[in-house]
N, CA, C and O of each residue as an XYZ file, in Angstrom:
376
protein
N      26.134      3.613    -13.750
C      25.954      3.818    -15.175
C      25.886      2.505    -15.955
O      25.063      2.382    -16.862
N      26.716      1.534    -15.630
C      26.711      0.263    -16.363
C      25.405     -0.488    -16.154
O      24.891     -1.097    -17.092
N      24.867     -0.458    -14.963
C      23.627     -1.175    -14.686
C      22.455     -0.549    -15.437
O      21.576     -1.262    -15.921
N      22.439      0.773    -15.536
C      21.368      1.459    -16.261
C      21.418      1.084    -17.735
O      20.387      0.774    -18.332
N      22.594      1.111    -18.319
C      22.702      0.770    -19.742
C      22.383     -0.712    -19.969
O      21.796     -1.062    -20.992
N      22.757     -1.569    -19.046
C      22.464     -2.997    -19.188
C      20.965     -3.257    -19.108
O      20.447     -4.114    -19.823
N      20.276     -2.539    -18.260
C      18.834     -2.719    -18.102
C      18.047     -2.134    -19.271
O      16.922     -2.557    -19.537
N      18.619     -1.189    -19.951
C      17.914     -0.530    -21.054
C      18.125     -1.228    -22.398
O      17.461     -0.892    -23.378
N      19.037     -2.191    -22.453
C      19.286     -2.912    -23.701
C      18.097     -3.807    -24.033
O      17.531     -4.460    -23.156
N      17.728     -3.826    -25.308
C      16.666     -4.711    -25.768
C      15.374     -4.497    -24.996
O      14.931     -3.365    -24.800
N      14.785     -5.584    -24.568
C      13.497     -5.501    -23.864
C      13.653     -5.699    -22.360
O      12.674     -5.998    -21.676
N      14.860     -5.537    -21.836
C      15.090     -5.756    -20.408
C      14.312     -4.766    -19.550
O      13.784     -5.131    -18.499
N      14.242     -3.530    -19.990
C      13.502     -2.534    -19.235
C      12.031     -2.921    -19.142
O      11.435     -2.844    -18.067
N      11.449     -3.332    -20.249
C      10.050     -3.743    -20.249
C       9.841     -4.978    -19.372
O       8.850     -5.077    -18.649
N      10.783     -5.913    -19.446
C      10.703     -7.124    -18.627
C      10.741     -6.768    -17.141
O       9.958     -7.298    -16.352
N      11.650     -5.870    -16.763
C      11.738     -5.447    -15.368
C      10.472     -4.728    -14.913
O      10.032     -4.898    -13.776
N       9.894     -3.936    -15.791
C       8.649     -3.238    -15.436
C       7.510     -4.223    -15.233
O       6.711     -4.064    -14.310
N       7.424     -5.247    -16.090
C       6.392     -6.278    -15.947
C       6.603     -7.068    -14.658
O       5.649     -7.345    -13.930
N       7.844     -7.426    -14.380
C       8.149     -8.158    -13.157
C       7.826     -7.329    -11.916
O       7.308     -7.859    -10.933
N       8.126     -6.047    -11.956
C       7.824     -5.164    -10.838
C       6.315     -5.068    -10.610
O       5.847     -5.099     -9.472
N       5.574     -4.954    -11.689
C       4.117     -4.886    -11.581
C       3.553     -6.198    -11.031
O       2.633     -6.184    -10.214
N       4.099     -7.319    -11.475
C       3.666     -8.629    -10.978
C       3.970     -8.781     -9.489
O       3.159     -9.315     -8.732
N       5.137     -8.309     -9.082
C       5.504     -8.362     -7.670
C       4.551     -7.514     -6.832
O       4.129     -7.941     -5.757
N       4.213     -6.329     -7.306
C       3.262     -5.470     -6.597
C       1.909     -6.149     -6.450
O       1.281     -6.073     -5.394
N       1.461     -6.814     -7.513
C       0.185     -7.530     -7.473
C       0.229     -8.670     -6.460
O      -0.714     -8.857     -5.692
N       1.316     -9.429     -6.459
C       1.470    -10.533     -5.500
C       1.480    -10.024     -4.067
O       0.850    -10.615     -3.190
N       2.194     -8.930     -3.829
C       2.253     -8.371     -2.474
C       0.887     -7.884     -2.026
O       0.526     -8.060     -0.863
N       0.126     -7.280     -2.914
C      -1.215     -6.810     -2.567
C      -2.132     -7.990     -2.247
O      -2.882     -7.951     -1.272
N      -2.070     -9.029     -3.064
C      -2.906    -10.206     -2.813
C      -2.528    -10.904     -1.515
O      -3.399    -11.367     -0.779
N      -1.237    -10.980     -1.234
C      -0.800    -11.575      0.028
C      -1.288    -10.743      1.208
O      -1.761    -11.291      2.203
N      -1.176     -9.440      1.101
C      -1.654     -8.553      2.156
C      -3.161     -8.707      2.365
O      -3.631     -8.733      3.503
N      -3.911     -8.807      1.282
C      -5.361     -9.024      1.376
C      -5.676    -10.345      2.065
O      -6.571    -10.413      2.907
N      -4.938    -11.396      1.704
C      -5.136    -12.710      2.308
C      -4.848    -12.664      3.808
O      -5.623    -13.182      4.612
N      -3.731    -12.042      4.178
C      -3.384    -11.949      5.600
C      -4.424    -11.139      6.367
O      -4.725    -11.449      7.520
N      -4.968    -10.115      5.742
C      -6.014     -9.327      6.400
C      -7.291    -10.132      6.607
O      -7.984     -9.938      7.606
N      -7.614    -11.028      5.683
C      -8.792    -11.881      5.905
C      -8.561    -12.805      7.096
O      -9.483    -13.068      7.869
N      -7.347    -13.292      7.243
C      -7.030    -14.145      8.392
C      -7.066    -13.334      9.685
O      -7.524    -13.828     10.716
N      -6.587    -12.097      9.633
C      -6.628    -11.241     10.822
C      -8.063    -10.876     11.187
O      -8.395    -10.751     12.366
N      -8.909    -10.707     10.183
C     -10.313    -10.404     10.452
C     -11.030    -11.589     11.086
O     -11.964    -11.400     11.865
N     -10.605    -12.807     10.763
C     -11.245    -13.984     11.339
C     -10.695    -14.323     12.730
O     -11.374    -14.996     13.506
N      -9.489    -13.873     13.055
C      -8.898    -14.105     14.376
C      -8.104    -12.854     14.747
O      -6.950    -12.692     14.351
N      -8.741    -11.982     15.509
C      -8.203    -10.638     15.765
C      -6.817    -10.636     16.413
O      -6.073     -9.671     16.239
N      -6.454    -11.656     17.135
C      -5.134    -11.671     17.786
C      -3.992    -11.699     16.776
O      -2.856    -11.371     17.118
N      -4.280    -12.087     15.542
C      -3.254    -12.063     14.503
C      -2.791    -10.644     14.188
O      -1.756    -10.464     13.546
N      -3.537     -9.638     14.627
C      -3.102     -8.253     14.428
C      -1.867     -7.919     15.267
O      -1.189     -6.927     14.999
N      -1.574     -8.731     16.269
C      -0.442     -8.459     17.158
C       0.893     -8.977     16.637
O       1.933     -8.728     17.247
N       0.875     -9.695     15.516
C       2.129    -10.205     14.968
C       2.334     -9.654     13.551
O       1.386     -9.255     12.874
N       3.585     -9.646     13.132
C       3.946     -9.087     11.823
C       3.487    -10.009     10.692
O       3.092    -11.151     10.923
N       3.548     -9.492      9.479
C       3.199    -10.294      8.308
C       4.077    -11.536      8.209
O       3.577    -12.629      7.941
N       5.376    -11.380      8.422
C       6.301    -12.521      8.343
C       5.958    -13.579      9.383
O       5.989    -14.775      9.092
N       5.631    -13.138     10.596
C       5.280    -14.085     11.648
C       3.959    -14.785     11.333
O       3.815    -15.982     11.583
N       3.011    -14.055     10.793
C       1.729    -14.651     10.441
C       1.891    -15.674      9.319
O       1.252    -16.726      9.341
N       2.728    -15.375      8.356
C       3.004    -16.342      7.287
C       3.636    -17.597      7.869
O       3.326    -18.707      7.439
N       4.515    -17.426      8.838
C       5.142    -18.565      9.503
C       4.097    -19.432     10.201
O       4.154    -20.659     10.124
N       3.149    -18.800     10.875
C       2.099    -19.536     11.587
C       1.170    -20.243     10.595
O       0.880    -21.430     10.747
N       0.713    -19.520      9.595
C      -0.248    -20.072      8.648
C       0.377    -21.049      7.661
O      -0.309    -21.922      7.131
N       1.658    -20.907      7.418
C       2.326    -21.709      6.405
C       2.770    -23.076      6.866
O       3.376    -23.824      6.098
N       2.484    -23.410      8.093
C       2.924    -24.694      8.618
C       1.722    -25.515      9.074
O       0.760    -24.975      9.620
N       1.787    -26.806      8.848
C       0.732    -27.694      9.342
C       1.058    -28.194     10.745
O       0.273    -28.931     11.340
N       2.205    -27.798     11.271
C       2.630    -28.213     12.612
C       2.164    -27.181     13.639
O       2.670    -26.059     13.647
N       1.216    -27.534     14.502
C       0.698    -26.570     15.490
C       1.757    -26.032     16.456
O       1.574    -24.959     17.030
N       2.848    -26.754     16.640
C       3.876    -26.287     17.573
C       4.635    -25.074     17.035
O       5.366    -24.433     17.789
N       4.482    -24.747     15.766
C       5.168    -23.581     15.192
C       4.637    -22.259     15.725
O       5.216    -21.207     15.457
N       3.552    -22.301     16.470
C       3.005    -21.072     17.049
C       3.765    -20.671     18.319
O       3.645    -19.535     18.779
N       4.534    -21.583     18.877
C       5.221    -21.343     20.153
C       6.005    -20.025     20.215
O       5.856    -19.295     21.195
N       6.828    -19.687     19.222
C       7.614    -18.450     19.334
C       6.770    -17.167     19.349
O       7.271    -16.100     19.703
N       5.505    -17.271     18.969
C       4.660    -16.084     18.834
C       3.630    -15.953     19.955
O       2.832    -15.015     19.950
N       3.637    -16.871     20.906
C       2.587    -16.892     21.917
C       2.513    -15.629     22.766
O       1.420    -15.129     23.033
N       3.652    -15.110     23.190
C       3.628    -13.909     24.037
C       3.030    -12.707     23.319
O       2.447    -11.832     23.958
N       3.169    -12.656     22.007
C       2.575    -11.553     21.251
C       1.076    -11.776     21.037
O       0.300    -10.822     20.984
N       0.683    -13.041     20.915
C      -0.710    -13.356     20.639
C      -1.578    -13.370     21.892
O      -2.709    -12.884     21.875
N      -1.049    -13.927     22.977
C      -1.826    -14.091     24.203
C      -1.038    -13.543     25.388
O       0.124    -13.892     25.595
N      -1.679    -12.698     26.142
C      -1.046    -12.067     27.295
C      -0.615    -13.119     28.310
O      -1.432    -13.901     28.796
N       0.668    -13.128     28.620
C       1.241    -13.945     29.680
C       1.275    -15.449     29.370
O       1.496    -16.239     30.287
N       1.072    -15.867     28.146
C       1.180    -17.281     27.789
C       2.551    -17.503     27.162
O       2.846    -17.011     26.072
N       3.377    -18.256     27.879
C       4.753    -18.483     27.426
C       4.867    -19.690     26.500
O       5.582    -19.657     25.499
N       4.141    -20.766     26.858
C       4.305    -22.010     26.109
C       3.043    -22.846     26.218
O       2.356    -22.829     27.238
N       2.750    -23.575     25.155
C       1.643    -24.515     25.165
C       2.199    -25.925     25.276
O       3.251    -26.238     24.718
N       1.488    -26.763     25.996
C       1.834    -28.182     26.054
C       0.954    -28.935     25.072
O      -0.262    -28.750     25.049
N       1.565    -29.777     24.267
C       0.829    -30.518     23.254
C       0.827    -32.005     23.571
O       1.764    -32.524     24.177
N      -0.218    -32.670     23.161
C      -0.326    -34.115     23.307
C      -0.876    -34.719     22.034
O      -1.197    -34.006     21.083
N      -0.984    -36.052     22.019
C      -1.529    -36.783     20.867
C      -0.889    -36.363     19.553
O      -1.561    -35.868     18.648
N       0.380    -36.561     19.466
C       1.102    -36.262     18.226
C       1.163    -34.785     17.896
O       1.161    -34.409     16.724
N       1.217    -33.947     18.915
C       1.273    -32.489     18.762
C       0.057    -31.923     18.035
O       0.144    -30.884     17.381
N      -1.074    -32.612     18.152
C      -2.292    -32.146     17.488
C      -3.307    -31.575     18.469
O      -4.312    -30.998     18.054
N      -3.055    -31.728     19.755
C      -4.016    -31.290     20.763
C      -3.297    -30.543     21.890
O      -2.286    -31.013     22.413
N      -3.831    -29.379     22.254
C      -3.266    -28.610     23.360
C      -3.761    -29.223     24.660
O      -4.963    -29.395     24.865
N      -2.809    -29.552     25.539
C      -3.188    -30.161     26.822
C      -2.849    -29.271     28.012
O      -3.205    -29.589     29.147
N      -2.164    -28.159     27.760
C      -1.839    -27.254     28.859
C      -1.130    -26.027     28.357
O      -0.738    -25.939     27.194
N      -0.971    -25.067     29.270
C      -0.222    -23.863     28.929
C       0.610    -23.435     30.110
O       0.281    -23.725     31.260
N       1.693    -22.742     29.818
C       2.623    -22.282     30.842
C       2.640    -20.754     30.832
O       2.768    -20.120     29.785
N       2.508    -20.195     32.013
C       2.537    -18.742     32.176
C       3.974    -18.235     32.081
O       4.923    -18.969     32.356
N       4.115    -16.996     31.696
C       5.465    -16.430     31.620
C       5.940    -15.932     32.981
O       7.070    -15.460     33.100
N       5.112    -16.028     33.992
C       5.506    -15.600     35.349
C       6.081    -16.738     36.142
O       6.462    -16.555     37.298
């Protein structure tokens, strides 16, 4: 009861409604963006939105390591060379 009355005072209700609508818009745009990335590289469909954001949000190629088994069948780890900018090998999970 106290939270309802606090939210209804003044323009707080309107502010919360605007913020909720803005959040919905941001989530839709993020989902659209992630879908464009999945359309350009179909293996991204095998990982969650949070994992895809983790992969795309980093300029460090080694950040893909935790997601390899979901992205590529039987690939456990990639070996990197030249300042972690070039893949030089891969390790099987077997």
